C-alpha positions in Angstrom: 22.8 11.9 -8.0 19.0 11.1 -7.9 19.4 8.3 -10.5 21.8 6.1 -8.6 20.5 2.7 -7.6 22.2 0.3 -5.3 23.0 -3.2 -6.5 23.0 -5.3 -3.3 21.2 -8.4 -2.2 19.4 -6.9 0.7 17.5 -4.4 -1.4 13.8 -4.4 -0.2 10.8 -5.9 -1.9 8.1 -3.3 -2.6 4.5 -4.3 -2.5 1.5 -2.2 -3.5 -2.0 -3.0 -2.3 -5.4 -1.4 -1.5 -4.9 -2.3 2.1 -5.5 -0.3 5.3 -9.1 0.9 5.0 -9.8 -1.9 6.2 -11.5 -4.1 3.7 -11.3 -7.8 4.5 -10.4 -9.0 1.0 -7.6 -6.5 0.5 -6.2 -7.1 4.0 -6.4 -10.9 3.6 -4.5 -10.8 0.3 -1.9 -8.4 1.7 -1.3 -10.5 4.8 -1.1 -13.6 2.7 1.8 -12.2 0.6 3.6 -10.9 3.7 3.3 -14.3 5.3 4.7 -16.0 2.2 7.6 -13.6 2.0 8.3 -13.9 5.8 8.7 -17.6 5.5 10.9 -17.6 2.4 12.8 -14.3 2.7 12.7 -13.3 6.4 15.9 -11.2 6.1 14.7 -9.1 3.1 13.0 -5.8 4.1 9.5 -5.2 2.7 7.9 -1.9 1.9 4.1 -1.9 1.7 2.6 1.0 -0.2 -1.1 1.2 0.6 -4.0 3.5 1.1 -3.8 3.8 4.9 -0.2 3.0 6.0 -0.9 3.8 9.7 -3.7 1.3 10.0 -1.8 -1.2 7.9 1.1 -1.0 10.4 -1.3 -2.4 13.1 -3.1 -4.9 10.8 0.2 -6.6 9.6 2.3 -6.2 12.7 2.8 -10.0 13.0 3.1 -10.8 9.3 6.7 -9.8 8.5 9.6 -8.9 10.8 11.0 -6.3 8.5 7.9 -4.5 7.3 7.6 -0.8 6.7 4.5 1.0 5.4 4.1 4.0 3.3 1.6 5.6 0.8 4.0 7.1 -1.7 2.5 5.7 -4.9 -1.1 5.9 -3.6 -0.6 9.5 -2.7 0.8 10.1 -6.2 -2.3 8.5 -7.8 -4.9 10.0 -5.4 -3.5 13.5 -5.8 -4.6 13.4 -9.5 -8.3 12.8 -8.8 -9.3 16.3 -10.0 -7.2 16.0 -13.2 -8.2 14.7 -16.6 -7.0 11.1 -17.3 -4.4 12.4 -19.7 -3.2 15.0 -17.2 -3.0 12.4 -14.5 -0.9 10.1 -16.6 1.6 12.9 -17.3 1.6 13.9 -13.7 2.4 10.3 -12.6 5.2 9.9 -15.1 6.8 13.3 -14.5 6.9 12.8 -10.7 8.5 9.3 -11.0 11.2 10.5 -13.4 11.8 14.2 -12.5 10.7 14.3 -8.8 10.0 18.0 -7.9 7.7 17.8 -4.9 8.6 17.4 -1.2 5.4 15.3 -0.8 6.8 12.5 -2.9 10.6 12.9 -3.5 12.1 10.9 -0.6 9.7 8.0 -1.1 10.2 8.0 -4.9 14.0 8.2 -4.5 13.9 5.1 -2.3 11.6 3.4 -4.8 14.4 3.5 -7.3 16.5 1.2 -5.1 14.1 -1.7 -4.5 14.5 -5.2 -5.9 11.1 -5.1 -7.5 7.6 -3.6 -7.3 4.7 -5.9 -7.0 1.0 -4.8 -7.4 -0.8 -7.3 -5.2 -4.1 -8.6 -6.4 -7.5 -7.1 -6.1 -10.1 -5.1 -8.0 -8.7 -1.6 -7.6 -7.3 -1.1 -11.1 -10.2 -0.2 -13.4 -12.4 2.7 -14.4 -14.7 2.4 -11.4 -11.9 4.4 -9.7 -10.1 5.5 -12.8 -7.5 7.7 -11.0 -6.1 4.5 -9.4 -5.1 3.3 -12.8 -2.3 5.9 -12.6 -0.3 3.4 -10.5 0.3 1.7 -13.9 2.1 4.5 -15.8 4.0 5.3 -12.6 5.4 1.8 -12.5 6.1 1.7 -16.2 8.1 4.9 -15.9 10.0 3.4 -13.0 10.9 0.4 -15.0 11.9 2.2 -18.1 13.9 4.9 -16.5 15.5 3.0 -13.5 15.3 -0.6 -14.6 13.2 -1.8 -11.6 11.3 -5.0 -12.4 7.5 -4.6 -12.1 4.9 -7.3 -11.5 1.2 -7.6 -10.9 -0.8 -10.7 -9.7 -4.4 -11.6 -9.4 -5.7 -8.4 -10.9 -9.2 -7.5 -12.1 -8.9 -4.7 -14.7 -12.6 -4.6 -15.6 -14.5 -2.5 -16.5 -12.4 0.0 -18.4 -13.5 3.2 -20.2 -12.8 3.6 -23.9 -10.1 6.2 -23.0 -8.4 3.9 -20.4 -8.6 0.7 -22.4 -5.9 1.6 -25.0 -3.6 3.1 -22.4 -3.9 0.1 -20.1 -3.1 -2.3 -22.9 0.1 -0.4 -23.6 1.1 -0.3 -19.9 0.4 -4.0 -19.3 2.8 -5.0 -22.1 5.6 -3.3 -20.2 5.2 -5.4 -17.0 7.6 -8.3 -16.4 4.4 -10.2 -15.4 0.8 -9.0 -15.3 -1.4 -11.8 -14.1 -5.2 -11.4 -14.0 -8.0 -13.4 -12.2 -11.0 -13.2 -14.5 -11.7 -13.9 -18.2 -12.5 -10.3 -19.3 -9.3 -9.0 -17.7 -7.2 -11.8 -19.2 -8.2 -10.5 -22.7 -6.3 -7.3 -22.2 -3.1 -7.4 -24.4 -0.1 -8.1 -22.2 -2.1 -9.9 -19.5 -1.7 -13.5 -18.4 -4.7 -15.5 -17.2 -4.5 -16.6 -13.6 -6.5 -16.8 -10.3 -7.1 -14.6 -7.3 -4.2 -14.0 -4.9 -6.3 -15.2 -1.9 -5.6 -18.8 -2.9 -2.0 -18.4 -1.9 -3.2 -18.4 1.8 -3.8 -22.2 1.6 0.0 -22.6 1.0 0.9 -20.7 4.1 1.1 -21.8 7.7 -1.3 -19.2 9.1 -4.7 -20.7 9.9 -7.4 -19.4 7.5 -10.6 -20.5 9.3 -12.0 -19.9 12.7 -11.8 -22.8 15.2 -14.8 -21.6 17.1 -18.4 -22.7 16.7 -20.0 -20.6 13.8 -23.6 -20.1 12.7 -25.3 -22.4 10.2 -26.4 -19.4 8.0 -24.0 -16.5 7.2 -24.8 -13.2 5.6 -22.6 -10.6 4.0 -24.6 -7.7 2.4 -22.3 -4.8 1.7 -23.2 -1.2 2.1 -21.2 0.3 -0.8 -22.5 -0.1 -4.4 -26.1 -0.3 -3.0 -28.7 2.0 -4.6 -31.6 3.5 -2.7 -34.2 1.6 -4.6 -32.6 -1.7 -3.8 -32.6 -1.3 0.0 -36.2 -2.5 0.9 -36.3 -5.3 -1.7 -33.0 -6.6 -0.5 -34.0 -6.6 3.2 -37.2 -8.4 2.3 -35.4 -11.0 0.3 -32.7 -11.6 3.0 -35.4 -12.0 5.7 -37.2 -14.6 3.5 -33.9 -16.3 2.8 -33.2 -16.7 6.5 -36.7 -17.9 7.3 -36.4 -20.5 4.5 -33.3 -22.0 6.1 -35.4 -23.0 9.1 -32.6 -22.3 11.7 -32.1 -19.8 14.4 -28.3 -20.0 14.0 -27.7 -16.9 11.8 -24.6 -14.7 11.5 -23.7 -11.5 9.7 -20.1 -10.7 8.8 -18.5 -7.4 8.0 -15.8 -6.6 5.4 -15.7 -2.8 5.5 -16.6 -1.4 8.9 -19.2 0.1 9.5 -20.7 0.0 5.9 -21.5 -3.8 6.0 -23.5 -3.7 9.2 -26.3 -1.6 7.7 -28.9 -4.4 7.6 -28.2 -5.7 11.1 -30.7 -3.4 12.9 -33.3 -3.9 10.2 -33.3 -7.6 10.5 -33.3 -7.5 14.3 -36.3 -5.1 14.1 -38.1 -7.9 12.2 -37.3 -10.4 14.9 -34.4 -12.1 13.2 -31.8 -13.0 15.8 -28.3 -12.4 14.2 -24.9 -13.0 15.6 -22.7 -10.1 14.3 -19.1 -10.8 13.2 -17.3 -7.4 12.9 -14.2 -7.1 10.9 -11.8 -7.3 13.8 -13.4 -10.6 14.9 -12.7 -12.2 11.6 -9.2 -10.8 11.5 -8.3 -12.1 14.9 -10.3 -15.4 15.1 -10.1 -16.5 11.4 -12.7 -16.7 8.7 -16.0 -18.1 10.1 -16.8 -20.7 7.5 -17.4 -24.5 7.5 -18.6 -27.1 5.1 -22.1 -27.5 6.6 -22.9 -23.8 6.2 -25.2 -21.8 3.9 -24.0 -18.3 2.8 -25.7 -15.4 1.1 -23.1 -13.0 -0.2 -22.6 -9.9 -2.3 -18.8 -9.8 -1.7 -16.3 -11.7 -3.8 -13.7 -12.9 -1.3 -16.4 -14.1 1.1 -17.7 -16.2 -1.8 -14.2 -17.5 -2.4 -13.3 -18.4 1.2 -16.6 -19.8 2.2 -16.8 -22.0 -0.9 -13.2 -23.1 -0.3 -14.4 -24.3 3.2 -17.0 -26.4 1.5 -20.0 -24.2 2.2 -22.9 -23.7 -0.3 -24.2 -20.3 -1.1 -26.0 -17.8 -3.3 -24.6 -14.6 -4.8 -26.4 -11.3 -5.1 -24.5 -9.0 -7.6 -24.6 -5.3 -7.0 -22.9 -4.2 -10.2 -22.8 -6.7 -13.1 -19.8 -5.1 -14.9 -17.7 -5.2 -11.8 -19.0 -7.7 -9.2 -20.7 -9.8 -11.8 -17.3 -10.4 -13.5 -15.7 -11.2 -10.1 -18.2 -13.8 -9.0 -18.3 -15.3 -12.5 -14.6 -16.1 -12.2 -15.3 -18.2 -9.1 -18.2 -20.0 -10.6 -15.9 -20.9 -13.6 -13.5 -22.3 -11.1 -16.2 -24.5 -9.7 -17.7 -23.1 -6.5 -21.1 -24.2 -7.6 -22.8 -21.2 -5.9 -26.0 -20.0 -7.4 -26.7 -16.6 -8.9 -29.6 -14.7 -7.3 -29.8 -11.6 -9.5 -29.2 -8.0 -8.4 -30.0 -6.3 -5.2 -33.1 -4.5 -6.5 -34.6 -7.7 -7.8 -33.0 -10.6 -5.9 -35.3 -13.3 -7.3 -35.0 -16.8 -5.9 -32.3 -17.3 -3.3 -31.6 -21.0 -3.6 -28.1 -21.8 -2.3 -26.1 -24.5 -4.1 -22.5 -25.7 -3.8 -19.8 -28.0 -5.0 -17.9 -30.0 -2.3 -15.1 -30.7 -4.8 -14.1 -27.1 -4.8 -13.0 -27.4 -1.2 -10.9 -30.5 -1.9 -9.3 -28.8 -4.9 -8.3 -25.6 -3.1 -4.7 -26.9 -2.6 -4.3 -27.4 -6.3 -5.2 -23.8 -6.8 -2.9 -22.8 -4.0 0.0 -24.5 -5.7 -0.8 -22.7 -9.0 -0.4 -19.5 -7.1 2.8 -20.6 -5.4 4.2 -21.1 -8.9 3.5 -17.5 -9.7 5.0 -16.4 -6.4 8.2 -18.4 -7.1 8.4 -16.9 -10.6 8.7 -13.4 -9.0 10.6 -14.1 -5.8 12.5 -17.3 -6.5 
């Protein structure tokens, strides 16, 4: 009885993302896909499987009329954090096929009856958080046992450990589509080269950018991935960067609250007047970027969205094998932003830009629309 699947047109779509923390990039991508589906398939229910479904229910309340949130697959993956990689893979497969736990069974039984499962884009599938890779064998087992189509878009699967690399290559080949967003990830067998999912937002009706007056200089210096020895050199470098811009119009934005506000008090102690943009302000007002701005960013999606508005900027990379790959993918697309080194030795922070990137964002959006149509018609 557990293996029966319905074959009706109103079966729900099932999305998986790293949303709900909140983290602005993951939330932005998730809302973008929900907006796209709401416009084109408003009568098809959507399940969103994410890290924090309660928060997600509030974040995306206006995005799709038939949205439901859960953490079934995320719970399955996160429950294996204390297992070895091989044990975790077997755990994920066994639960998908055989059930056997009241923690998952109802959700997993419903998962067998969806139209498709779609891993939304982001940087959550790699060996930085290796247990999260267990989402892949779980979906492969779902497809092989219950014939549910599985897709992934805008993924960054780098870096990978030696143990994970071979396993991931096998799983990617089983996907109906596995689109990546950067060159190293695209080299994985079974992967298709593509771009980040955030570009789909420029094909939607929702306004991306704030219509309010915004500062001339914007800062986003994240708190995660920051080592102790990098703190003071980074504060010094950011202070000098702000002073070199010769303006009192300075803002600081937040992606993950409260981690990304760590430098705010330090700059204010040094006499730098900063207008703070907490996550909720960005979420409700729109992204605070414009063409005349200058940005200093460690975060990937802030680089993407600010450059797409026409702003120039400089990037500080906190981890070359992770953030370095992500930012490099945007420079290859033509943002024109400069590289300022790592946080412990920022070097020269000279912002540069490319106005043509903003004018070409619709072309990138249409490229993403073609991917969306290939999945959802």
